[in-house]
N, CA, C and O atoms as a GROMACS GRO file, in nm:
protein
  648
    1UNK      N    1  15.621  10.554  10.840
    1UNK     CA    2  15.690  10.564  10.712
    1UNK      C    3  15.597  10.539  10.594
    1UNK      O    4  15.631  10.574  10.480
    2UNK      N    5  15.481  10.477  10.619
    2UNK     CA    6  15.389  10.450  10.508
    2UNK      C    7  15.347  10.577  10.436
    2UNK      O    8  15.349  10.583  10.313
    3UNK      N    9  15.308  10.679  10.512
    3UNK     CA   10  15.264  10.805  10.451
    3UNK      C   11  15.378  10.867  10.371
    3UNK      O   12  15.358  10.913  10.258
    4UNK      N   13  15.498  10.868  10.429
    4UNK     CA   14  15.614  10.926  10.360
    4UNK      C   15  15.650  10.844  10.237
    4UNK      O   16  15.682  10.901  10.132
    5UNK      N   17  15.645  10.712  10.247
    5UNK     CA   18  15.675  10.628  10.131
    5UNK      C   19  15.578  10.650  10.017
    5UNK      O   20  15.620  10.661   9.901
    6UNK      N   21  15.449  10.657  10.048
    6UNK     CA   22  15.349  10.682   9.944
    6UNK      C   23  15.368  10.819   9.883
    6UNK      O   24  15.358  10.836   9.761
    7UNK      N   25  15.396  10.918   9.966
    7UNK     CA   26  15.417  11.053   9.916
    7UNK      C   27  15.538  11.057   9.823
    7UNK      O   28  15.532  11.117   9.716
    8UNK      N   29  15.646  10.992   9.863
    8UNK     CA   30  15.766  10.987   9.779
    8UNK      C   31  15.734  10.919   9.646
    8UNK      O   32  15.774  10.967   9.540
    9UNK      N   33  15.661  10.808   9.651
    9UNK     CA   34  15.626  10.737   9.528
    9UNK      C   35  15.544  10.821   9.433
    9UNK      O   36  15.569  10.823   9.313
   10UNK      N   37  15.446  10.892   9.487
   10UNK     CA   38  15.361  10.976   9.404
   10UNK      C   39  15.442  11.084   9.332
   10UNK      O   40  15.427  11.105   9.212
   11UNK      N   41  15.529  11.152   9.406
   11UNK     CA   42  15.603  11.262   9.345
   11UNK      C   43  15.718  11.214   9.257
   11UNK      O   44  15.759  11.284   9.164
   12UNK      N   45  15.770  11.095   9.283
   12UNK     CA   46  15.868  11.037   9.191
   12UNK      C   47  15.798  10.997   9.061
   12UNK      O   48  15.854  11.017   8.953
   13UNK      N   49  15.678  10.942   9.069
   13UNK     CA   50  15.602  10.910   8.948
   13UNK      C   51  15.577  11.037   8.867
   13UNK      O   52  15.586  11.035   8.744
   14UNK      N   53  15.546  11.146   8.936
   14UNK     CA   54  15.528  11.273   8.866
   14UNK      C   55  15.658  11.313   8.795
   14UNK      O   56  15.656  11.358   8.681
   15UNK      N   57  15.771  11.297   8.865
   15UNK     CA   58  15.900  11.332   8.807
   15UNK      C   59  15.934  11.242   8.688
   15UNK      O   60  15.988  11.289   8.588
   16UNK      N   61  15.903  11.113   8.698
   16UNK     CA   62  15.926  11.020   8.586
   16UNK      C   63  15.847  11.066   8.464
   16UNK      O   64  15.899  11.068   8.353
   17UNK      N   65  15.723  11.103   8.485
   17UNK     CA   66  15.639  11.154   8.377
   17UNK      C   67  15.704  11.278   8.315
   17UNK      O   68  15.704  11.293   8.193
   18UNK      N   69  15.759  11.366   8.399
   18UNK     CA   70  15.822  11.488   8.349
   18UNK      C   71  15.947  11.460   8.266
   18UNK      O   72  15.965  11.519   8.160
   19UNK      N   73  16.034  11.370   8.313
   19UNK     CA   74  16.160  11.347   8.242
   19UNK      C   75  16.145  11.249   8.126
   19UNK      O   76  16.238  11.232   8.047
   20UNK      N   77  16.029  11.186   8.113
   20UNK     CA   78  16.013  11.086   8.007
   20UNK      C   79  16.020  11.147   7.868
   20UNK      O   80  16.048  11.076   7.771
   21UNK      N   81  15.995  11.274   7.856
   21UNK     CA   82  16.004  11.338   7.724
   21UNK      C   83  16.067  11.477   7.733
   21UNK      O   84  16.041  11.564   7.649
   22UNK      N   85  16.149  11.498   7.835
   22UNK     CA   86  16.207  11.631   7.855
   22UNK      C   87  16.353  11.619   7.898
   22UNK      O   88  16.408  11.510   7.909
   23UNK      N   89  16.411  11.733   7.921
   23UNK     CA   90  16.549  11.738   7.968
   23UNK      C   91  16.551  11.721   8.120
   23UNK      O   92  16.466  11.653   8.177
   24UNK      N   93  16.648  11.782   8.182
   24UNK     CA   94  16.668  11.774   8.326
   24UNK      C   95  16.545  11.821   8.403
   24UNK      O   96  16.482  11.920   8.366
   25UNK      N   97  16.513  11.750   8.508
   25UNK     CA   98  16.400  11.784   8.594
   25UNK      C   99  16.430  11.910   8.675
   25UNK      O  100  16.537  11.920   8.735
   26UNK      N  101  16.338  12.003   8.678
   26UNK     CA  102  16.347  12.114   8.774
   26UNK      C  103  16.311  12.052   8.908
   26UNK      O  104  16.204  11.992   8.921
   27UNK      N  105  16.398  12.065   9.009
   27UNK     CA  106  16.372  11.998   9.137
   27UNK      C  107  16.233  12.026   9.193
   27UNK      O  108  16.179  12.136   9.182
   28UNK      N  109  16.176  11.922   9.252
   28UNK     CA  110  16.042  11.926   9.311
   28UNK      C  111  16.056  11.918   9.463
   28UNK      O  112  16.123  11.830   9.515
   29UNK      N  113  15.990  12.010   9.532
   29UNK     CA  114  15.978  12.003   9.678
   29UNK      C  115  15.829  11.984   9.706
   29UNK      O  116  15.747  12.069   9.673
   30UNK      N  117  15.796  11.873   9.768
   30UNK     CA  118  15.658  11.846   9.805
   30UNK      C  119  15.653  11.827   9.955
   30UNK      O  120  15.741  11.765  10.015
   31UNK      N  121  15.549  11.882  10.016
   31UNK     CA  122  15.537  11.865  10.160
   31UNK      C  123  15.392  11.850  10.200
   31UNK      O  124  15.300  11.895  10.130
   32UNK      N  125  15.373  11.785  10.314
   32UNK     CA  126  15.240  11.753  10.365
   32UNK      C  127  15.232  11.800  10.509
   32UNK      O  128  15.324  11.780  10.588
   33UNK      N  129  15.120  11.861  10.541
   33UNK     CA  130  15.097  11.910  10.676
   33UNK      C  131  15.024  11.806  10.759
   33UNK      O  132  14.971  11.709  10.704
   34UNK      N  133  15.021  11.824  10.888
   34UNK     CA  134  14.956  11.730  10.979
   34UNK      C  135  14.808  11.711  10.945
   34UNK      O  136  14.752  11.604  10.970
   35UNK      N  137  14.743  11.813  10.887
   35UNK     CA  138  14.601  11.801  10.852
   35UNK      C  139  14.579  11.725  10.720
   35UNK      O  140  14.465  11.708  10.678
   36UNK      N  141  14.688  11.681  10.656
   36UNK     CA  142  14.678  11.605  10.532
   36UNK      C  143  14.688  11.689  10.406
   36UNK      O  144  14.701  11.633  10.297
   37UNK      N  145  14.682  11.820  10.418
   37UNK     CA  146  14.694  11.904  10.299
   37UNK      C  147  14.838  11.899  10.246
   37UNK      O  148  14.932  11.881  10.322
   38UNK      N  149  14.851  11.915  10.114
   38UNK     CA  150  14.981  11.902  10.049
   38UNK      C  151  15.012  12.025   9.965
   38UNK      O  152  14.923  12.099   9.924
   39UNK      N  153  15.139  12.044   9.942
   39UNK     CA  154  15.188  12.154   9.860
   39UNK      C  155  15.304  12.101   9.777
   39UNK      O  156  15.384  12.022   9.827
   40UNK      N  157  15.314  12.144   9.653
   40UNK     CA  158  15.429  12.111   9.570
   40UNK      C  159  15.480  12.239   9.505
   40UNK      O  160  15.402  12.319   9.454
   41UNK      N  161  15.610  12.257   9.508
   41UNK     CA  162  15.672  12.372   9.442
   41UNK      C  163  15.792  12.323   9.362
   41UNK      O  164  15.857  12.224   9.398
   42UNK      N  165  15.820  12.394   9.256
   42UNK     CA  166  15.942  12.369   9.177
   42UNK      C  167  16.049  12.465   9.230
   42UNK      O  168  16.019  12.580   9.263
   43UNK      N  169  16.170  12.418   9.238
   43UNK     CA  170  16.280  12.502   9.285
   43UNK      C  171  16.366  12.534   9.163
   43UNK      O  172  16.456  12.458   9.127
   44UNK      N  173  16.338  12.646   9.102
   44UNK     CA  174  16.410  12.686   8.981
   44UNK      C  175  16.526  12.777   9.018
   44UNK      O  176  16.514  12.863   9.105
   45UNK      N  177  16.637  12.756   8.952
   45UNK     CA  178  16.755  12.840   8.970
   45UNK      C  179  16.836  12.830   8.842
   45UNK      O  180  16.816  12.738   8.763
   46UNK      N  181  16.928  12.924   8.821
   46UNK     CA  182  17.010  12.918   8.700
   46UNK      C  183  17.094  12.792   8.696
   46UNK      O  184  17.116  12.735   8.589
   47UNK      N  185  17.142  12.748   8.810
   47UNK     CA  186  17.224  12.628   8.820
   47UNK      C  187  17.147  12.522   8.898
   47UNK      O  188  17.094  12.548   9.006
   48UNK      N  189  17.142  12.402   8.843
   48UNK     CA  190  17.073  12.291   8.910
   48UNK      C  191  17.128  12.270   9.050
   48UNK      O  192  17.052  12.245   9.144
   49UNK      N  193  17.259  12.279   9.066
   49UNK     CA  194  17.322  12.257   9.197
   49UNK      C  195  17.271  12.355   9.301
   49UNK      O  196  17.252  12.319   9.417
   50UNK      N  197  17.247  12.481   9.260
   50UNK     CA  198  17.195  12.581   9.354
   50UNK      C  199  17.052  12.548   9.396
   50UNK      O  200  17.016  12.563   9.512
   51UNK      N  201  16.972  12.502   9.301
   51UNK     CA  202  16.834  12.464   9.332
   51UNK      C  203  16.832  12.345   9.427
   51UNK      O  204  16.753  12.342   9.522
   52UNK      N  205  16.917  12.247   9.402
   52UNK     CA  206  16.923  12.129   9.490
   52UNK      C  207  16.969  12.170   9.629
   52UNK      O  208  16.914  12.123   9.729
   53UNK      N  209  17.066  12.256   9.637
   53UNK     CA  210  17.115  12.304   9.767
   53UNK      C  211  17.002  12.374   9.844
   53UNK      O  212  16.987  12.354   9.964
   54UNK      N  213  16.924  12.457   9.774
   54UNK     CA  214  16.811  12.524   9.840
   54UNK      C  215  16.708  12.424   9.888
   54UNK      O  216  16.651  12.440   9.996
   55UNK      N  217  16.683  12.319   9.808
   55UNK     CA  218  16.589  12.216   9.849
   55UNK      C  219  16.637  12.139   9.971
   55UNK      O  220  16.558  12.111  10.061
   56UNK      N  221  16.764  12.106   9.974
   56UNK     CA  222  16.819  12.035  10.090
   56UNK      C  223  16.816  12.123  10.215
   56UNK      O  224  16.792  12.075  10.325
   57UNK      N  225  16.839  12.251  10.196
   57UNK     CA  226  16.830  12.345  10.309
   57UNK      C  227  16.686  12.350  10.361
   57UNK      O  228  16.663  12.354  10.482
   58UNK      N  229  16.589  12.351  10.269
   58UNK     CA  230  16.448  12.350  10.307
   58UNK      C  231  16.419  12.226  10.391
   58UNK      O  232  16.358  12.234  10.497
   59UNK      N  233  16.465  12.109  10.342
   59UNK     CA  234  16.441  11.985  10.416
   59UNK      C  235  16.501  11.992  10.557
   59UNK      O  236  16.440  11.946  10.653
   60UNK      N  237  16.619  12.048  10.567
   60UNK     CA  238  16.687  12.055  10.696
   60UNK      C  239  16.613  12.145  10.795
   60UNK      O  240  16.599  12.111  10.912
   61UNK      N  241  16.566  12.259  10.748
   61UNK     CA  242  16.508  12.360  10.837
   61UNK      C  243  16.356  12.361  10.843
   61UNK      O  244  16.299  12.418  10.936
   62UNK      N  245  16.288  12.299  10.747
   62UNK     CA  246  16.142  12.286  10.747
   62UNK      C  247  16.072  12.419  10.775
   62UNK      O  248  16.000  12.431  10.874
   63UNK      N  249  16.091  12.519  10.689
   63UNK     CA  250  16.035  12.652  10.715
   63UNK      C  251  15.882  12.660  10.716
   63UNK      O  252  15.826  12.756  10.769
   64UNK      N  253  15.813  12.561  10.658
   64UNK     CA  254  15.667  12.561  10.656
   64UNK      C  255  15.606  12.476  10.768
   64UNK      O  256  15.484  12.461  10.775
   65UNK      N  257  15.691  12.420  10.855
   65UNK     CA  258  15.647  12.334  10.965
   65UNK      C  259  15.563  12.216  10.913
   65UNK      O  260  15.457  12.184  10.968
   66UNK      N  261  15.613  12.154  10.808
   66UNK     CA  262  15.546  12.038  10.748
   66UNK      C  263  15.565  11.915  10.837
   66UNK      O  264  15.658  11.908  10.917
   67UNK      N  265  15.475  11.819  10.821
   67UNK     CA  266  15.488  11.691  10.890
   67UNK      C  267  15.580  11.597  10.811
   67UNK      O  268  15.653  11.517  10.869
   68UNK      N  269  15.575  11.607  10.677
   68UNK     CA  270  15.654  11.524  10.587
   68UNK      C  271  15.699  11.610  10.469
   68UNK      O  272  15.629  11.704  10.431
   69UNK      N  273  15.814  11.578  10.412
   69UNK     CA  274  15.860  11.650  10.294
   69UNK      C  275  15.943  11.557  10.206
   69UNK      O  276  16.010  11.466  10.254
   70UNK      N  277  15.935  11.582  10.076
   70UNK     CA  278  16.007  11.503   9.977
   70UNK      C  279  16.071  11.598   9.877
   70UNK      O  280  16.004  11.685   9.821
   71UNK      N  281  16.201  11.582   9.855
   71UNK     CA  282  16.274  11.655   9.753
   71UNK      C  283  16.313  11.556   9.645
   71UNK      O  284  16.374  11.452   9.674
   72UNK      N  285  16.279  11.587   9.519
   72UNK     CA  286  16.315  11.502   9.406
   72UNK      C  287  16.394  11.587   9.308
   72UNK      O  288  16.350  11.694   9.267
   73UNK      N  289  16.514  11.539   9.271
   73UNK     CA  290  16.596  11.614   9.176
   73UNK      C  291  16.672  11.519   9.085
   73UNK      O  292  16.689  11.400   9.115
   74UNK      N  293  16.718  11.573   8.974
   74UNK     CA  294  16.793  11.497   8.875
   74UNK      C  295  16.939  11.489   8.917
   74UNK      O  296  16.997  11.588   8.963
   75UNK      N  297  16.997  11.372   8.903
   75UNK     CA  298  17.138  11.354   8.938
   75UNK      C  299  17.197  11.236   8.865
   75UNK      O  300  17.142  11.189   8.764
   76UNK      N  301  17.307  11.188   8.916
   76UNK     CA  302  17.374  11.070   8.861
   76UNK      C  303  17.398  10.971   8.974
   76UNK      O  304  17.417  11.010   9.089
   77UNK      N  305  17.397  10.845   8.940
   77UNK     CA  306  17.429  10.740   9.036
   77UNK      C  307  17.524  10.642   8.966
   77UNK      O  308  17.514  10.618   8.846
   78UNK      N  309  17.615  10.587   9.043
   78UNK     CA  310  17.707  10.489   8.988
   78UNK      C  311  17.654  10.350   9.018
   78UNK      O  312  17.636  10.312   9.134
   79UNK      N  313  17.628  10.275   8.912
   79UNK     CA  314  17.587  10.135   8.922
   79UNK      C  315  17.705  10.047   8.883
   79UNK      O  316  17.811  10.098   8.846
   80UNK      N  317  17.688   9.918   8.889
   80UNK     CA  318  17.797   9.825   8.858
   80UNK      C  319  17.853   9.848   8.718
   80UNK      O  320  17.973   9.828   8.695
   81UNK      N  321  17.769   9.889   8.624
   81UNK     CA  322  17.816   9.909   8.486
   81UNK      C  323  17.844  10.056   8.453
   81UNK      O  324  17.857  10.091   8.335
   82UNK      N  325  17.853  10.142   8.555
   82UNK     CA  326  17.891  10.282   8.531
   82UNK      C  327  17.787  10.381   8.578
   82UNK      O  328  17.686  10.346   8.639
   83UNK      N  329  17.814  10.507   8.546
   83UNK     CA  330  17.724  10.615   8.588
   83UNK      C  331  17.601  10.620   8.498
   83UNK      O  332  17.608  10.596   8.378
   84UNK      N  333  17.489  10.653   8.561
   84UNK     CA  334  17.365  10.670   8.486
   84UNK      C  335  17.283  10.781   8.548
   84UNK      O  336  17.300  10.814   8.666
   85UNK      N  337  17.195  10.839   8.469
   85UNK     CA  338  17.103  10.940   8.519
   85UNK      C  339  17.012  10.876   8.623
   85UNK      O  340  16.980  10.757   8.614
   86UNK      N  341  16.971  10.956   8.721
   86UNK     CA  342  16.881  10.905   8.824
   86UNK      C  343  16.804  11.020   8.886
   86UNK      O  344  16.854  11.132   8.896
   87UNK      N  345  16.683  10.990   8.927
   87UNK     CA  346  16.609  11.083   9.012
   87UNK      C  347  16.650  11.049   9.155
   87UNK      O  348  16.639  10.934   9.198
   88UNK      N  349  16.696  11.149   9.227
   88UNK     CA  350  16.737  11.131   9.365
   88UNK      C  351  16.624  11.182   9.453
   88UNK      O  352  16.567  11.288   9.428
   89UNK      N  353  16.591  11.105   9.555
   89UNK     CA  354  16.480  11.137   9.645
   89UNK      C  355  16.533  11.146   9.788
   89UNK      O  356  16.592  11.052   9.840
   90UNK      N  357  16.510  11.261   9.850
   90UNK     CA  358  16.534  11.278   9.993
   90UNK      C  359  16.398  11.296  10.057
   90UNK      O  360  16.325  11.390  10.024
   91UNK      N  361  16.362  11.208  10.149
   91UNK     CA  362  16.229  11.211  10.211
   91UNK      C  363  16.246  11.218  10.362
   91UNK      O  364  16.325  11.145  10.421
   92UNK      N  365  16.168  11.308  10.425
   92UNK     CA  366  16.180  11.329  10.569
   92UNK      C  367  16.043  11.330  10.636
   92UNK      O  368  15.950  11.395  10.590
   93UNK      N  369  16.034  11.255  10.746
   93UNK     CA  370  15.920  11.259  10.837
   93UNK      C  371  15.972  11.335  10.959
   93UNK      O  372  16.065  11.289  11.026
   94UNK      N  373  15.913  11.450  10.988
   94UNK     CA  374  15.966  11.536  11.093
   94UNK      C  375  15.933  11.490  11.235
   94UNK      O  376  15.974  11.552  11.333
   95UNK      N  377  15.857  11.380  11.245
   95UNK     CA  378  15.836  11.316  11.374
   95UNK      C  379  15.764  11.398  11.478
   95UNK      O  380  15.673  11.474  11.446
   96UNK      N  381  15.804  11.384  11.603
   96UNK     CA  382  15.923  11.311  11.649
   96UNK      C  383  15.896  11.162  11.658
   96UNK      O  384  15.782  11.120  11.677
   97UNK      N  385  16.000  11.080  11.643
   97UNK     CA  386  16.136  11.119  11.610
   97UNK      C  387  16.148  11.148  11.460
   97UNK      O  388  16.066  11.102  11.380
   98UNK      N  389  16.248  11.223  11.424
   98UNK     CA  390  16.274  11.253  11.284
   98UNK      C  391  16.328  11.128  11.215
   98UNK      O  392  16.423  11.066  11.262
   99UNK      N  393  16.266  11.094  11.102
   99UNK     CA  394  16.304  10.977  11.023
   99UNK      C  395  16.315  11.018  10.877
   99UNK      O  396  16.259  11.120  10.836
  100UNK      N  397  16.384  10.941  10.799
  100UNK     CA  398  16.390  10.971  10.658
  100UNK      C  399  16.466  10.867  10.580
  100UNK      O  400  16.524  10.774  10.636
  101UNK      N  401  16.464  10.884  10.448
  101UNK     CA  402  16.539  10.794  10.362
  101UNK      C  403  16.581  10.868  10.236
  101UNK      O  404  16.524  10.971  10.198
  102UNK      N  405  16.683  10.812  10.172
  102UNK     CA  406  16.731  10.861  10.044
  102UNK      C  407  16.729  10.744   9.948
  102UNK      O  408  16.769  10.633   9.982
  103UNK      N  409  16.681  10.769   9.828
  103UNK     CA  410  16.680  10.665   9.727
  103UNK      C  411  16.710  10.725   9.590
  103UNK      O  412  16.706  10.846   9.572
  104UNK      N  413  16.740  10.639   9.496
  104UNK     CA  414  16.763  10.681   9.358
  104UNK      C  415  16.681  10.593   9.266
  104UNK      O  416  16.666  10.473   9.289
  105UNK      N  417  16.627  10.655   9.163
  105UNK     CA  418  16.555  10.582   9.060
  105UNK      C  419  16.632  10.606   8.930
  105UNK      O  420  16.612  10.708   8.864
  106UNK      N  421  16.720  10.512   8.894
  106UNK     CA  422  16.798  10.529   8.771
  106UNK      C  423  16.706  10.526   8.649
  106UNK      O  424  16.604  10.457   8.647
  107UNK      N  425  16.744  10.602   8.547
  107UNK     CA  426  16.666  10.601   8.424
  107UNK      C  427  16.757  10.629   8.304
  107UNK      O  428  16.866  10.684   8.318
  108UNK      N  429  16.708  10.590   8.187
  108UNK     CA  430  16.777  10.620   8.061
  108UNK      C  431  16.699  10.734   7.996
  108UNK      O  432  16.579  10.721   7.972
  109UNK      N  433  16.767  10.847   7.968
  109UNK     CA  434  16.697  10.964   7.914
  109UNK      C  435  16.631  10.937   7.780
  109UNK      O  436  16.670  10.847   7.706
  110UNK      N  437  16.531  11.016   7.750
  110UNK     CA  438  16.455  10.998   7.627
  110UNK      C  439  16.537  11.025   7.502
  110UNK      O  440  16.502  10.976   7.394
  111UNK      N  441  16.646  11.103   7.513
  111UNK     CA  442  16.726  11.131   7.394
  111UNK      C  443  16.826  11.018   7.363
  111UNK      O  444  16.900  11.027   7.266
  112UNK      N  445  16.828  10.914   7.444
  112UNK     CA  446  16.912  10.799   7.417
  112UNK      C  447  16.854  10.724   7.297
  112UNK      O  448  16.732  10.709   7.288
  113UNK      N  449  16.937  10.676   7.204
  113UNK     CA  450  16.885  10.603   7.088
  113UNK      C  451  16.796  10.484   7.124
  113UNK      O  452  16.708  10.448   7.047
  114UNK      N  453  16.819  10.424   7.240
  114UNK     CA  454  16.736  10.311   7.283
  114UNK      C  455  16.604  10.356   7.345
  114UNK      O  456  16.518  10.273   7.373
  115UNK      N  457  16.587  10.486   7.366
  115UNK     CA  458  16.463  10.538   7.421
  115UNK      C  459  16.464  10.546   7.572
  115UNK      O  460  16.559  10.503   7.638
  116UNK      N  461  16.358  10.603   7.626
  116UNK     CA  462  16.344  10.624   7.770
  116UNK      C  463  16.323  10.490   7.840
  116UNK      O  464  16.253  10.402   7.790
  117UNK      N  465  16.385  10.477   7.958
  117UNK     CA  466  16.364  10.357   8.041
  117UNK      C  467  16.377  10.395   8.187
  117UNK      O  468  16.451  10.487   8.223
  118UNK      N  469  16.305  10.325   8.270
  118UNK     CA  470  16.312  10.340   8.416
  118UNK      C  471  16.366  10.209   8.471
  118UNK      O  472  16.317  10.101   8.438
  119UNK      N  473  16.468  10.220   8.557
  119UNK     CA  474  16.529  10.102   8.618
  119UNK      C  475  16.479  10.086   8.762
  119UNK      O  476  16.406  10.171   8.813
  120UNK      N  477  16.518   9.978   8.826
  120UNK     CA  478  16.473   9.948   8.963
  120UNK      C  479  16.523  10.054   9.061
  120UNK      O  480  16.639  10.095   9.054
  121UNK      N  481  16.437  10.099   9.151
  121UNK     CA  482  16.479  10.194   9.255
  121UNK      C  483  16.586  10.134   9.345
  121UNK      O  484  16.593  10.013   9.365
  122UNK      N  485  16.669  10.222   9.398
  122UNK     CA  486  16.776  10.181   9.489
  122UNK      C  487  16.764  10.263   9.618
  122UNK      O  488  16.772  10.386   9.614
  123UNK      N  489  16.743  10.197   9.731
  123UNK     CA  490  16.746  10.266   9.859
  123UNK      C  491  16.892  10.289   9.895
  123UNK      O  492  16.971  10.194   9.895
  124UNK      N  493  16.928  10.412   9.927
  124UNK     CA  494  17.068  10.448   9.950
  124UNK      C  495  17.102  10.470  10.097
  124UNK      O  496  17.212  10.435  10.140
  125UNK      N  497  17.010  10.527  10.174
  125UNK     CA  498  17.043  10.566  10.311
  125UNK      C  499  16.913  10.587  10.389
  125UNK      O  500  16.804  10.595  10.331
  126UNK      N  501  16.926  10.597  10.520
  126UNK     CA  502  16.810  10.628  10.604
  126UNK      C  503  16.856  10.710  10.723
  126UNK      O  504  16.974  10.708  10.761
  127UNK      N  505  16.762  10.783  10.780
  127UNK     CA  506  16.786  10.862  10.901
  127UNK      C  507  16.694  10.810  11.009
  127UNK      O  508  16.576  10.784  10.983
  128UNK      N  509  16.745  10.793  11.130
  128UNK     CA  510  16.665  10.739  11.240
  128UNK      C  511  16.676  10.589  11.242
  128UNK      O  512  16.774  10.531  11.195
  129UNK      N  513  16.573  10.525  11.297
  129UNK     CA  514  16.576  10.379  11.303
  129UNK      C  515  16.555  10.321  11.164
  129UNK      O  516  16.481  10.375  11.082
  130UNK      N  517  16.622  10.209  11.139
  130UNK     CA  518  16.614  10.148  11.006
  130UNK      C  519  16.471  10.102  10.979
  130UNK      O  520  16.411  10.032  11.060
  131UNK      N  521  16.417  10.142  10.863
  131UNK     CA  522  16.280  10.104  10.830
  131UNK      C  523  16.272   9.959  10.784
  131UNK      O  524  16.374   9.896  10.755
  132UNK      N  525  16.152   9.908  10.776
  132UNK     CA  526  16.128   9.781  10.708
  132UNK      C  527  16.133   9.814  10.559
  132UNK      O  528  16.043   9.878  10.506
  133UNK      N  529  16.240   9.770  10.493
  133UNK     CA  530  16.258   9.805  10.352
  133UNK      C  531  16.145   9.749  10.266
  133UNK      O  532  16.104   9.813  10.169
  134UNK      N  533  16.096   9.631  10.300
  134UNK     CA  534  15.986   9.572  10.224
  134UNK      C  535  15.860   9.657  10.236
  134UNK      O  536  15.796   9.687  10.136
  135UNK      N  537  15.825   9.696  10.359
  135UNK     CA  538  15.706   9.778  10.380
  135UNK      C  539  15.722   9.915  10.314
  135UNK      O  540  15.628   9.967  10.255
  136UNK      N  541  15.842   9.973  10.322
  136UNK     CA  542  15.866  10.103  10.259
  136UNK      C  543  15.854  10.091  10.107
  136UNK      O  544  15.797  10.179  10.043
  137UNK      N  545  15.907   9.984  10.051
  137UNK     CA  546  15.895   9.963   9.906
  137UNK      C  547  15.750   9.948   9.864
  137UNK      O  548  15.710  10.002   9.760
  138UNK      N  549  15.672   9.876   9.942
  138UNK     CA  550  15.529   9.860   9.910
  138UNK      C  551  15.457   9.994   9.916
  138UNK      O  552  15.376  10.025   9.829
  139UNK      N  553  15.485  10.074  10.019
  139UNK     CA  554  15.423  10.207  10.031
  139UNK      C  555  15.465  10.295   9.914
  139UNK      O  556  15.382  10.367   9.858
  140UNK      N  557  15.592  10.290   9.878
  140UNK     CA  558  15.643  10.369   9.768
  140UNK      C  559  15.566  10.338   9.638
  140UNK      O  560  15.523  10.429   9.567
  141UNK      N  561  15.549  10.210   9.608
  141UNK     CA  562  15.481  10.174   9.483
  141UNK      C  563  15.330  10.199   9.489
  141UNK      O  564  15.267  10.217   9.385
  142UNK      N  565  15.272  10.199   9.608
  142UNK     CA  566  15.131  10.244   9.619
  142UNK      C  567  15.122  10.389   9.577
  142UNK      O  568  15.029  10.429   9.507
  143UNK      N  569  15.220  10.469   9.619
  143UNK     CA  570  15.223  10.610   9.580
  143UNK      C  571  15.244  10.626   9.430
  143UNK      O  572  15.178  10.710   9.368
  144UNK      N  573  15.334  10.547   9.372
  144UNK     CA  574  15.356  10.552   9.226
  144UNK      C  575  15.224  10.525   9.156
  144UNK      O  576  15.188  10.596   9.062
  145UNK      N  577  15.152  10.422   9.200
  145UNK     CA  578  15.027  10.383   9.135
  145UNK      C  579  14.919  10.491   9.146
  145UNK      O  580  14.826  10.492   9.065
  146UNK      N  581  14.930  10.580   9.243
  146UNK     CA  582  14.830  10.687   9.259
  146UNK      C  583  14.846  10.798   9.155
  146UNK      O  584  14.754  10.877   9.136
  147UNK      N  585  14.960  10.804   9.088
  147UNK     CA  586  14.982  10.906   8.984
  147UNK      C  587  14.954  10.840   8.849
  147UNK      O  588  15.038  10.768   8.796
  148UNK      N  589  14.837  10.866   8.794
  148UNK     CA  590  14.790  10.796   8.675
  148UNK      C  591  14.889  10.805   8.558
  148UNK      O  592  14.927  10.702   8.501
  149UNK      N  593  14.930  10.925   8.522
  149UNK     CA  594  15.019  10.942   8.406
  149UNK      C  595  15.159  10.892   8.437
  149UNK      O  596  15.221  10.827   8.353
  150UNK      N  597  15.209  10.921   8.556
  150UNK     CA  598  15.344  10.877   8.592
  150UNK      C  599  15.356  10.726   8.600
  150UNK      O  600  15.454  10.669   8.553
  151UNK      N  601  15.256  10.661   8.659
  151UNK     CA  602  15.262  10.515   8.670
  151UNK      C  603  15.249  10.450   8.533
  151UNK      O  604  15.310  10.346   8.508
  152UNK      N  605  15.171  10.510   8.443
  152UNK     CA  606  15.159  10.455   8.307
  152UNK      C  607  15.294  10.462   8.235
  152UNK      O  608  15.334  10.365   8.170
  153UNK      N  609  15.362  10.575   8.245
  153UNK     CA  610  15.494  10.588   8.183
  153UNK      C  611  15.592  10.490   8.248
  153UNK      O  612  15.666  10.422   8.178
  154UNK      N  613  15.591  10.484   8.381
  154UNK     CA  614  15.681  10.394   8.454
  154UNK      C  615  15.663  10.250   8.405
  154UNK      O  616  15.760  10.182   8.370
  155UNK      N  617  15.539  10.204   8.405
  155UNK     CA  618  15.512  10.065   8.367
  155UNK      C  619  15.546  10.036   8.221
  155UNK      O  620  15.596   9.928   8.189
  156UNK      N  621  15.521  10.132   8.132
  156UNK     CA  622  15.551  10.114   7.990
  156UNK      C  623  15.701  10.118   7.963
  156UNK      O  624  15.747  10.064   7.862
  157UNK      N  625  15.779  10.182   8.052
  157UNK     CA  626  15.922  10.204   8.029
  157UNK      C  627  16.011  10.122   8.122
  157UNK      O  628  16.133  10.140   8.122
  158UNK      N  629  15.953  10.033   8.199
  158UNK     CA  630  16.029   9.958   8.298
  158UNK      C  631  16.131   9.865   8.233
  158UNK      O  632  16.099   9.786   8.144
  159UNK      N  633  16.254   9.875   8.278
  159UNK     CA  634  16.364   9.788   8.234
  159UNK      C  635  16.432   9.740   8.362
  159UNK      O  636  16.502   9.817   8.428
  160UNK      N  637  16.414   9.615   8.397
  160UNK     CA  638  16.468   9.563   8.524
  160UNK      C  639  16.609   9.506   8.509
  160UNK      O  640  16.654   9.430   8.594
  161UNK      N  641  16.678   9.542   8.401
  161UNK     CA  642  16.813   9.490   8.381
  161UNK      C  643  16.918   9.559   8.469
  161UNK      O  644  17.029   9.509   8.482
  162UNK      N  645  16.883   9.672   8.529
  162UNK     CA  646  16.980   9.744   8.614
  162UNK      C  647  16.925   9.763   8.753
  162UNK      O  648  16.991   9.821   8.839
   0.00000   0.00000   0.00000
């Protein structure tokens, strides 16, 4: 899960950088092959829901025979104080055995009068055996730190109140 956690962190940091001064994120599909090579594509569609559906279908069927894949898209999550924007992450290690996790990174959009903010990540679900959440969190933030611009925005905009 370390490789998948780092990969998820890196591409979430990229997405944070993208949404820090823009509108809705065009979904990102990133995948890594067994030889370590990586690919990232944007999934553009007229409707965000259609793009997300195509990304989830890609994750399910793995048409490129990737070893790991991460889908990052814009969505909403309900927290104790209500709904908020969030980057949703579906991450899959194709194994065997197949493992994965889903998480959300809530954020306050840049057009909010209070400005852009990134809140604490929330692990939502997992596939396969339950991971060590502490180790996965550490791997995730190692990946965030590998994206120079994304980690700078994340650190400058961090709000741990949510």
